[in-house]
LUMTORRO-407494 format. One record per residue (C-alpha): residue number from 1; residue in three letters; x negated, y, z negated. Coordinates in pm, whole numbers, padded with zeros to 5 digits. Layout:
BEGIN
[atom NUM; 'ALA'; [X; Y; Z]]
...
***
This chain:
BEGIN
[atom 1; 'MET'; [00689; -12604; 17341]]
[atom 2; 'LYS'; [00670; -12284; 17140]]
[atom 3; 'GLY'; [00990; -12169; 16973]]
[atom 4; 'LEU'; [01119; -11906; 16735]]
[atom 5; 'ALA'; [01425; -12013; 16535]]
[atom 6; 'ASP'; [01662; -11743; 16417]]
[atom 7; 'GLU'; [01799; -11756; 16062]]
[atom 8; 'SER'; [02126; -11893; 16200]]
[atom 9; 'VAL'; [01952; -12219; 16291]]
[atom 10; 'ASP'; [01969; -12508; 16043]]
[atom 11; 'ARG'; [01639; -12601; 15882]]
[atom 12; 'GLN'; [01689; -12960; 15998]]
[atom 13; 'ILE'; [01662; -12842; 16360]]
[atom 14; 'VAL'; [01334; -12665; 16288]]
[atom 15; 'ASP'; [01199; -12967; 16100]]
[atom 16; 'GLY'; [01310; -13206; 16376]]
[atom 17; 'LEU'; [01138; -13005; 16648]]
[atom 18; 'ARG'; [00823; -12969; 16440]]
[atom 19; 'ALA'; [00820; -13345; 16381]]
[atom 20; 'GLN'; [00820; -13388; 16761]]
[atom 21; 'GLY'; [00510; -13167; 16791]]
[atom 22; 'HIS'; [00675; -12841; 16890]]
[atom 23; 'ASP'; [00532; -12517; 16752]]
[atom 24; 'VAL'; [00840; -12359; 16594]]
[atom 25; 'LEU'; [00833; -12044; 16385]]
[atom 26; 'TYR'; [01133; -11986; 16157]]
[atom 27; 'VAL'; [01263; -11637; 16081]]
[atom 28; 'ALA'; [01394; -11760; 15744]]
[atom 29; 'GLU'; [01033; -11837; 15645]]
[atom 30; 'LEU'; [00869; -11532; 15803]]
[atom 31; 'ASP'; [01094; -11227; 15784]]
[atom 32; 'PRO'; [01444; -11297; 15648]]
[atom 33; 'GLY'; [01700; -11031; 15731]]
[atom 34; 'ILE'; [01523; -10902; 16043]]
[atom 35; 'ASN'; [01768; -10759; 16298]]
[atom 36; 'ASP'; [01854; -10939; 16621]]
[atom 37; 'GLU'; [01673; -10693; 16848]]
[atom 38; 'ASN'; [01350; -10751; 16655]]
[atom 39; 'VAL'; [01398; -11128; 16663]]
[atom 40; 'LEU'; [01437; -11115; 17042]]
[atom 41; 'SER'; [01136; -10885; 17071]]
[atom 42; 'ASP'; [00924; -11112; 16850]]
[atom 43; 'SER'; [01014; -11419; 17054]]
[atom 44; 'ARG'; [00923; -11235; 17374]]
[atom 45; 'ALA'; [00593; -11104; 17232]]
[atom 46; 'SER'; [00489; -11454; 17128]]
[atom 47; 'GLY'; [00613; -11619; 17449]]
[atom 48; 'ALA'; [00850; -11838; 17248]]
[atom 49; 'LEU'; [01191; -11979; 17333]]
[atom 50; 'LEU'; [01444; -11824; 17096]]
[atom 51; 'LEU'; [01668; -12078; 16921]]
[atom 52; 'THR'; [01985; -11934; 16772]]
[atom 53; 'ALA'; [02345; -12010; 16677]]
[atom 54; 'ASP'; [02430; -11639; 16694]]
[atom 55; 'LYS'; [02635; -11540; 17001]]
[atom 56; 'ASP'; [02522; -11178; 16960]]
[atom 57; 'PHE'; [02208; -11267; 17155]]
[atom 58; 'GLY'; [02424; -11315; 17465]]
[atom 59; 'GLU'; [02532; -10953; 17424]]
[atom 60; 'LEU'; [02169; -10841; 17399]]
[atom 61; 'VAL'; [02059; -11040; 17704]]
[atom 62; 'PHE'; [02353; -10996; 17940]]
[atom 63; 'ARG'; [02516; -10666; 17847]]
[atom 64; 'GLN'; [02219; -10471; 17715]]
[atom 65; 'ARG'; [01982; -10650; 17955]]
[atom 66; 'LEU'; [01705; -10686; 17698]]
[atom 67; 'LEU'; [01408; -10885; 17816]]
[atom 68; 'HIS'; [01350; -11238; 17686]]
[atom 69; 'THR'; [01136; -11545; 17742]]
[atom 70; 'GLY'; [01428; -11784; 17701]]
[atom 71; 'VAL'; [01720; -11831; 17464]]
[atom 72; 'LEU'; [01882; -12156; 17352]]
[atom 73; 'LEU'; [02223; -12083; 17200]]
[atom 74; 'ILE'; [02319; -12377; 16980]]
[atom 75; 'ARG'; [02698; -12423; 16970]]
[atom 76; 'LEU'; [02739; -12751; 16780]]
[atom 77; 'GLY'; [03014; -12665; 16533]]
[atom 78; 'GLY'; [03164; -12960; 16350]]
[atom 79; 'LEU'; [02842; -13161; 16351]]
[atom 80; 'SER'; [02630; -13218; 16043]]
[atom 81; 'PRO'; [02292; -13043; 16029]]
[atom 82; 'ASP'; [02119; -13377; 16096]]
[atom 83; 'GLN'; [02342; -13441; 16401]]
[atom 84; 'LYS'; [02266; -13091; 16530]]
[atom 85; 'ALA'; [01894; -13153; 16486]]
[atom 86; 'LEU'; [01915; -13476; 16684]]
[atom 87; 'ALA'; [02109; -13304; 16965]]
[atom 88; 'VAL'; [01850; -13024; 16992]]
[atom 89; 'VAL'; [01556; -13266; 16983]]
[atom 90; 'VAL'; [01715; -13472; 17261]]
[atom 91; 'ALA'; [01782; -13157; 17465]]
[atom 92; 'PHE'; [01415; -13061; 17430]]
[atom 93; 'GLN'; [01304; -13411; 17531]]
[atom 94; 'GLN'; [01529; -13426; 17836]]
[atom 95; 'HIS'; [01531; -13064; 17954]]
[atom 96; 'GLY'; [01251; -12882; 17771]]
[atom 97; 'GLU'; [01067; -12779; 18086]]
[atom 98; 'ALA'; [01380; -12605; 18220]]
[atom 99; 'LEU'; [01452; -12393; 17908]]
[atom 100; 'PRO'; [01180; -12124; 17910]]
[atom 101; 'GLY'; [01293; -11804; 18079]]
[atom 102; 'GLN'; [01658; -11910; 18087]]
[atom 103; 'PHE'; [01963; -11842; 17872]]
[atom 104; 'SER'; [02094; -12187; 17781]]
[atom 105; 'VAL'; [02391; -12302; 17576]]
[atom 106; 'LEU'; [02390; -12640; 17403]]
[atom 107; 'SER'; [02734; -12769; 17307]]
[atom 108; 'LYS'; [02854; -13112; 17198]]
[atom 109; 'ARG'; [02918; -13220; 17556]]
[atom 110; 'THR'; [02677; -13026; 17772]]
[atom 111; 'LEU'; [02368; -12815; 17812]]
[atom 112; 'ARG'; [02426; -12519; 18043]]
[atom 113; 'ILE'; [02110; -12355; 18172]]
[atom 114; 'ARG'; [02146; -12022; 18344]]
[atom 115; 'GLY'; [01925; -11728; 18421]]
[atom 116; 'GLY'; [01937; -11397; 18241]]
[atom 117; 'ALA'; [01751; -11069; 18223]]
[atom 118; 'ARG'; [01383; -11131; 18169]]
***
């Protein structure tokens, strides 16, 4: 799967997904400091699932109705970066085909997948 990880995402998550064969671009490597609207636009232009820990993307998708190709909001506070990486890798393995085009929230106990403006 193709992904674009926002700067709010731990490097271990990016590395873990890459190790599983996913094509993941990382804003921290490409264009640090880019604003959220541009991150969302870049993910859409490249057809990538946006990975983020920043709740502001919910505002952009649901209130401002900006188009997207899928957002995975990672809400795994209290876990170590390595534990977060494992949780995201497992979510991709088990539900990866359902994530594109949806706004999904991964928490410690659940993965909620719901539609959003596209």
